[in-house]
N, C-alpha and C positions, 0 to 999 in steps of 0.2 A: 847207419850204427854200427858196429862193428862187436864182437866178441872177443873175450879173453879166457883162455881156460885158465885156473889158476890150482895151485899147488894142493889145494883140499878135495880137485874135483869141480866143484863150481864154477861158474861160469861170472862175468862181469861186462858190462856195455862199456866200452869207449866212447866217447863221442869224437866224431871229427867237423871239423873244420864247416864240410860242406851240411852238416846237419841244419846252422846257427844261419847260414848267411849262403849267397850264390855267387860271393867273391869267389874271386878265384886264387884261395889262398891252400898250403896243407894240400897238395894234387898230387906228390911224390914226386917220382924222376926213375927213367927208365935208364939205367947209364948217366950219361949227360945229357938227357932230352927227358921232356914230361911224357908221360902215356899216351898211349895214340889215340884212348880215345879224349883226353883231354882237348889234343890237339886239335880233332876233328871239330870236338864242340868248338873251340874257340875258333874257329876258321868257317863255321857255320852261324854264329853269335856275327861277327865280324859281317856276315854277307847279309844279316839278317838288320843290322844297323844300317848297315847302306841305302837296303831297299826302303829303310822308314823314311831316308829323307827323302829319298823322289817317289815317296807313294803318293798318291794321288786322292785328297780329301772326296769323299762320294755325297756331293751337293744335292743331288737330288733326291739318293734317298734320304738326306737326313733332313731335306725339308719337310717332305712326305713326314717322315716320325716328328718333328717339332710342331703340326698340323693341331697334335693333340693339347697341347697349352694354350692354345688358343691367341696368340699374337702374331702380329703381321710377320716374315721372315723377307730379309732383303739380301739379295746376294748381290756381298762387295766383295773388290780386287785392293792392291795397293799398288803401288805405283810399280814393284816389279811387276815387269809383264810374261817373266815366266821362272825356271828354277834356279837357270844360270845367274840369271841379274840377283836374283832373291840372296842366292850362295855369296854371289860376289859384291855385293852392292845393301849392305843388313837397310843401312840410311832409308831407301827407297821401303824396304820389309814397313816399317814403321808409318807411311804414309796411305791417305787414302788416294787412288787415284780421282782424276777428275769427274770419268763417270760416276763415283760412286757418292762424291758429292756430291755432285746433284743429286742423285737420288735420295740422298741424306737430306736435303733441302726439303724436299717434297712431303716428306714425312711429317704427323703433328707432334709438335715436341713436349717432351714432358712424361712423365712414368721416374718413379725412383730407382731403377735398378736396371742399366743397360747389359745385355749378357752377350758378351761377343764371342764367337767360335771361330778359334783359326787353325791353320794346318799347323804353321810352327816347321819344325822341322822331323815330324813323328805322324803325317795325316792318318797312321793307321790307328795311333792313339786315340785319334778322335774319333775314326769311324767305329773302333768297337767302346768305345768308354762314358762319350757325352751323355749319349739320351740316356743311360741307366743312372747316371747319375742325376742331371734332370727329375728326372722321376721318382726322384728322393729328395731334388732341395727343392723344385718350385712350388711344390705345396706348403712348404715348412714358408715361403715367402709370402704366396696369395694369404693363408692363414694368418699372417700376423698382421696384416694387412699394407702391406705394402705392393708398390706397383711396379710392373714390367713397362720397360719401351717396347719395340719391336725389337727380336732377335735377329740378331747381324754373323751372317755367313763370309768370311773373311779369306780367300784365297792368296795366297803367298804371302801371308801377313805373321810381325811377330808384334812381338806384347803390348810394345806403346804406342801402336795403331789404335789399339783399345779407346785410348783419351782424344785423339782425334773423335772415333767414331762418337762416343758419350756424350760428348762437348756439342758437333751439331744436333744430336737426342735432348739436349738438355738434358740429362740424368742428372741424378745427384751421387750415385756410386755405378762404377762397371763392375763387370765379372768380366776377367779373359780367360778364356779357358783353350790350352794350345799347345801341341807338341812337343815334348821336350826332345832335350839333342837326344839319340840315342846313347846308351854306354852298351861295353859288351856284355849285358846282362839282362838290362829292358831297353827295347829298341818298339814299347808298345805303352811307354811311361807320358801322362797328360798331367799338366801343370794348373793352377787354378793361382791369377791375378787380380785382387780387389783393390780398386782404387777409389776413395771419399773423393769427391769435389773433382771428377776428371776433366782435364784442360790441355791441350798443346805444351810441350816443352817442359812435362814434369819427368825424372830420374827416378830409376829404381828403389830411390830410399821413401818415394811415395805409396810406393805398393806394398801390399801384402801377399805373401806366395804360399799355395800350401801343394808340396811336389810330391810324383811317384806315385799319383794315384792311377790304381792297377790292379790285375790279378797278380799277387806275389810281392803288391808294394802294400800302399795304404787301400784300405779296402772300401769301396763307394757308397756305403753307410756313414764309416767313419769320417772320409772327405766332405759328404755332405752334412754335417752333424757339427765341422769343423768349422766351415765356409758359413754356414747361417749362424754359428755364435760370433762370426768376424762382424758379418753384415750387422747384428744389431749393436754390437760393440762400434762399431764405425759411425752408424745412426746416433748412437746415444751419446760420442765422446767428439763427433764431428769431425772426425780425423781417421789418418790410415798411414802406415807404412810405417816406419822405426816409430814413428809416437803413440804407433797403440800395439800393445803390448798383450803377448794370448795369456790369458793368466787364467787359460779355464780349469787347466790339470792344477793351480793354485788353492780355487774358491772349494769352501768347507759346505757341505752339504745341506 
């Protein structure tokens, strides 16, 4: 926020676009170029975005920290063997590989909700955000009387892989926590996708999405509250996706 000296000697505050948004608007110019500081910040953000895409999910640490929720943790993998295949063949990232399907078949089926954690396009987002969010969300779920299937950690996974996994676990609803495509102002953004009655072959219109979960975006507390609201509504109406409307902000106290 800048100050402007008025004719009467008083000072007035001037709001700049950066006071309200990290978007690169109103950054000024130096001749025909943008200021050096903004140019360097842009290059740094681009580097952070590239690093996020190629980051690795810390599965060992996540599995240790997931033990606090007292549910089995399954280490799974998509059909994309590595990051190159993941980026070049999105369809392989949407399906579990043969070893993962065999591991799922060995599990005792059942549980109302399957939690799937996938690296997506920013493992950094998962490493930073998913455990603190689950610490807020899981108690709400348990206290409501709903049960959890084994928690699944999926490497090289995309959103739709949750449908196949939850179907194999015979879960009534699945939540996929996944690293979102990094932008030039947010390389650590996590998304949550909810699907009622998950099964192979569903499309995006069957899911509800809560996006931009991160420090500087949607707070963990707000995200946990929103996700739990949608969970309750999904079970109450037995639907999800475009048919399930988010009316939380429209309801009277």
